[in-house]
N, C-alpha and C positions, 0 to 999 in steps of 0.2 A: 503492499501499500505506501502510494507517493504520499509525505510529508507535505502537508498545505505551507506554503509559503509566508514569511513574517510579517506582519504586520508595521512592526518595526524595525529595523537593524543598526546598530552605532557601530561603524567601522572605523580603522586605524586609531584608537584610543589606546591613551597608556590607561588599563582599569584596576581600580584596587578593591575587592568583591568584598574586604573587611569579614569578620566572623574568624579570625585564623588565619584565614586562607591569602596564599601569596601574590604580592601585585604581578597582571600580564603586563607586560611590557609594549607588545603589540597584541590589539585584542579584540575581538569582536564581540557583541550580543545582541539578542533579537528578541523579542515580545509581542507573544502573541494575545489578542484580547488583554486580559489585563495582567497577564502571569509572564515573568521572565521565562522565558523556551532554552535560551543557549547562552551560556557567557565561558568563554576563553579562548586562548590563540586565533588569532584571525583564519590561520592555516586548518581547524578546524572545527568549523563555524560555518554551515552552508548562507548563506546571506542571499540567494538567487534571488529575486524574484519580487524580495520584501516590497508593500507596499509605499514605506518611504524610507530613506536611505538617509540616516544621520553622517555627515562626517565629522570626526570629532581627533582629526590629526592634529598632534601639538597637544591636547588637551587629555585633563583625567575625566573621565565616568566614575562614580561611585554612588554607595545609595544616596537619598535624599537625606540632610538632618533630620533628628526627630529630637522633638524640645520635652522632654517629660514632665516640663512641671513650668506652665504658664498660666496667665490672665491676659485674656486677647481684648474683648470687648469693651470693659473696664480701664482697663490702664492704659489703651490707646489714651482716651480721654483723660488721664492724670499725667502724662507725661513730660516730666521737666517743669511740675508746678509745687512742688517742695522737695528741697532740698536738703542737706544735710541739717536730718534730724533723725534721733530714736526712732527703730520700730513703732510702737508703741502711740507716743506721739505725732507721725506720720500714719498712723492709722485711722487716728480720731480725724487727722481734714480727708483724708481721702472718701471716709465715710458720707459728712457731708456732701462731696457731689455725689454719692453714689444712690442715696437718699430721690436724688430728683432725677436718675436716670427715666428715661421713656423709652419707647421702643423702635421710636427712627433714629433717635441718636443712637444708639446701641449697633444699629443695624449699621449704617455708615462708618461705626468703628470698628465693629468685625469686617468689613471689607476691607479698611484701610491696614487692620492687622495682616489680613490672606495675604493680602497683593503684598506686602510686606516682605511677609516669609515664603510667598513663592517666589521673589527678584534674592532670596539670600538663599535658598536651596532647600527649607526647613519642611519638609511634604508629611510629617504627622507632629501631632502637637495635643500636650495633657490640658487641654482647657481644666481651671478650678472655677467657676462662676459663684461669687462670692456674695450672696446676695442681690442678685439681678437679675435679670428675665434670660432664659434662656433661647427662646423662639425666634428672636432676630439672627442669633449667628447661627441658628441651623437654615434661615432663609439664605444668610451670605454663604454657606457654606454649597447653595444649589448653584450659586454662580462663580464661586472659587472655589470649585470642588477636590480641597484636600482631603485629610485622612485625620480622625478628630477621635480621641476619646471626652466627653461633656460630662463633664464632674455639677452637679448639680450640689451648689451650698448647701450649708445646713447652720442654724447658731443659735443659742437660747441666753443667752449670756450677753454682758459687757457691754460695747461701741453696739454690740450686731441684736441686743435684746428688742427690738420692732421688729424683727422677724422673728420672732420667735412661733409665734399663732401660724404665719405663713411656713414654720418650719417642718413643724409636727405634722400639719395636714398634707403637706408634698410627699414628709417621708410612707405617712400610712397611705397613698394612693400612687405611689409610686412605680405597680405595676402597671396601670393604667398609661404612665412613658413610657416605660418600656415596650409594651405591645405598640406603641406607635412609632419609637422612634429607634430602638435597640438593634443594631447591625441593618440601618438600612443605607441606602445610596451604595448599592453592589458592598456591602459588608463596609461602606471608607467609616460609618459613625457608629460610634458606640457611645452608651451610656456609661454613665460612675455616680457613684454616689458620696457627695463631698461634705465630710463633715470640717467646718473650717480650724479648730485647734482647738487644744486642752485648755484657754483660757477662754475661751467663748462657745464651747460647748459641754453642756455636761453629762454626765454617767448613763444617765438614761437616753442621755443623745445619742451616744455613741453607742449602749447595748442596741438599740432599735435598728441603728443605721448598721451593724452588722448581721442583723435578723433579716436585715429588707436584703442585703447581699448576699446572704445565703440563700434565700428563697429565691431571689431572680437572677441568680446565677450574674452581677454585675461584679467590676470593681469597683476600690475604694481607693480614693485619694484627697491626702490631707494633709496642713501643716501639722511639724511637731518639733520640738526642741531646736527653735529658730534662733533664738537669740537667750543673752541673758535675763530680760526681763520676763519670760516665759518660764524660764527655770525658777526663779525667784517667786514669781504667783504659784505656782504647781505646791513650790516645797510650801510654801507658805498656808496654802489651801488645802491640800492632799497629805501632805508630809512626806513626800518622796518627789523623783524627776517625773516628769511627762513621759514618756517610754514605759517607765514602771508602773506609772496610774493604768495605762492603754493598755498594758497585759493582765494585770490582772481585772480587769474588765472581759479579757477572753476578747478582744479586737482585734490583735494583731494574727494577720496570716499572709501567706503568699499574695494575697490579691488586694495588698495594701502597698499603695505608693506614698512614701512620708518626702516631703516638701524638707531639706535643709538641715535638719538633724547635724548642727551645729555645736551642739551642747552634748556630746553625749560620754558617757562612763565605761569602765569595762564593764560592768554588768549590765547595762544598755544595751552594748554593743555583742554584748553572748545573745539578750533577747535578742536583737532582730536578727541576729543569723538562726536563732534554733526558732525563732516563726518564719523564717522564711520571707519577711517584708522586706520593700525596695526602695531603695534611697534614690530620690531624683537632688543631685547635687548643683546646686547653683553659688558659685565661688564670686561672680562680679556682684551678684546683688548682695549676697553674707560682706563683703568687702564691704560696701556701700553703704550699708547699713547697721557696720559696726557690729551684726551678728556672729562672729569668730567664722575661724576656721573649719571645717570640717577635719576629719582623722581619717581621711581617709585610706592614706596606708594600713593602718588598721582593721579599718573597714573589709577591704579589700582580702587581707591575711586571714580574715574571721570569714571570706566567702560571702558573704553581702552583694547583692546585685545592689550596680550601681548606673547610673546615668548622667549625661548633661542635661545641663536645663538653665535658661535664660531667667528664669521667672516671668514676672510682666514689665513692659516696656516704663511703669512707674517707677520700678525701683532699678533695674537696669539700663534703661533708656534706651534700647534698640532689639532690635530682635533676629541680634546674628552670633553665629553658634562658632565662628571662625573668632570673634573677639572672645565669648567663651570658653573654649580651647586654647587660647592662649592666653591668656589670665590664670586659666586654672592649670596649666603648667609652670608659668613662673611662679604662682605664690608658692605650691605646693613641694617646688625644688627648695625655696626658699625657707619656707616653715618647718620642714623636714634636714633640711642641711644636706639634701643629695641630689646632684644634680641630673643624677642617672634615674630619679624616679618620675614616673609618668613621661615616656618617652614619646616620639611623635606620633606614634603606630597606637601607642595607648591611648593616647588624647583623642583621635581617630573613629577609635569603638568605642570610649563612652560616650562619642558625637554621634554614632548612628547604633552597631548591634546591642552595647549593652546598653542606652535609651530607652531604647524598643523591649529590651527586657524588662527595664523596669518598669515601664508601664502596662508589661504584657500585651502588649502585640506583635508576638513574634513571627507575623506574618512580613513583616519588615526590618529594612537595619543591615541587611548584605545582598549580597549580588549572588543569586544562586538559581538557579532552575526551580519549578514551581513556588517560588518566592512571587508575590505582588512586585509589577514593578513599575516602584517608586524610584527612580534614575536621575542624577543631574550631571551637567556637565559643568566643567571650570576651564576656563582658562588661565591659564598660570603665565600667557607670552605678555607679562605687564611690565614694566618697565619696577616697579614694587616685589617682582617675585623673582626677576632674572638674575643671575643664570640659575637654572630648576637643576641642581647635583643630587636633589632628593626629592620627591615630589610629597611625602609625609612632612618633611620639612616645612618645604612653601607652602604648602594649603593649612599647616599650623599657624606658624609661626609668621609670615607674609600677607597670605592671600586675605580676602574681604568678600564681602555679602556682597559686592556686583562685577566681581570677577566670576558669577554662576551665571550660562547664558544660557542655559537649556534645566528645563524643567518638567519630566514626566509625570505620573501619579497616576497609578490605577490603568499604565496604558494607555494614557492622553497625557499629548504637549502641552504643558499650558501654557510655558511661556519657550521661547524661541528665538533668540539672540535678542534677549531680554523686553523684549514685546509680549503681550500676554493679549491672543487675539481673542479678539468679544468682547475686550475690558474699557472702559471709557476711566482709566486713571487719573485723567485733570478732572472729571466729573468726579466722580469718589474723593479727590483728596480735595476738592473745594467743600462737597457736600459737609467729609469730615469736619474741615477748619469752622464750618461757619457752626454746626451743631455742636464742636468743642467749646466754642470760643461764648455762645449763648448760654450751655449749661456752668459755664464759671461765673457769667454775671449773672444769673439766678440766684448761686450756689453760694460765694463769696464775698 
């Protein structure tokens, strides 16, 4: 039986498959439908008859970046609004705007965030909605179809106390949302449960989240041990650490992605490893908000799954995994005193394969037959990258988001030569700017 020709063939490429597989110096990759059909040395891959051929000569082909913890719609609207403050004080000001969100504003903010991610090669993201509507982003994802896990945010105390009633009702009826949206869009869109944090959710709420996650077979995405203020609050309130408190509730399991985790002691790390809890590491945000530097080496030695993430544009300012990789490499070399820790290939793994595992989306993060066809092409023939002695080093320490030239999601070319076909970027920028300024003016 003759094999059908591929829908897309990428040729003449330097390919970084990730997941521990070696670089392919002169390779080809074919896509059939939404799936990678073949990847390997050019001489071994049949690209004849492909409906579309992309010549990647002099460029790098790799999995799209996976952002395992972020806030898109809300944080696009808060970017650059409040700098140089501690976490809790920062959250209080942000809440003043979040209480004035409306669906149309969130829709344009979502579109702006999705466009920024497409143009930076970020094709899968783990969204944490803290106290605002999810439906505008669902609509935006129909226009810019990235792969996403959308975490409905819940809280019942602190600055988030006003959403207590909504949170309980949403949790009790979460099965209805699962039936409507979970695994929609050709399985691109997943739903998750996102209790905000140990300082904004009580024990009963965390227990109910665990019950619902088990019943509906959805994952959980929460903030945990983010900074010194959280540690002090939980110690004063519960007499223990955030990790140990959640563990006592039976909450921590392998379906949990815990963001930040900068303040873990040895016992906490043991619990995270024992329960299989996964961690989203946000080094730029953590440093900027003085939350601390995560003990990454200890966590890796304990066997904990860790992925790299940007957090939202309000605390990191850009959705740029190149920045995150570079800063992660620099800060951990400095903190450990070991320049050999976090080599360039390890940083690329953290931002792709590791991040996909950390947010429980194993269908992406590496290039192999049968994996989802989520692929980016990066042009390193730039003054700030040349000469390219080592592709991994150039990607981690020299490249920038605007070096991504092509983004393919689910086998569909979303961006080619920096252009998003069918997307009016000028309109999105104008409408987003208008909505953001109006939100600021009515909130502050």
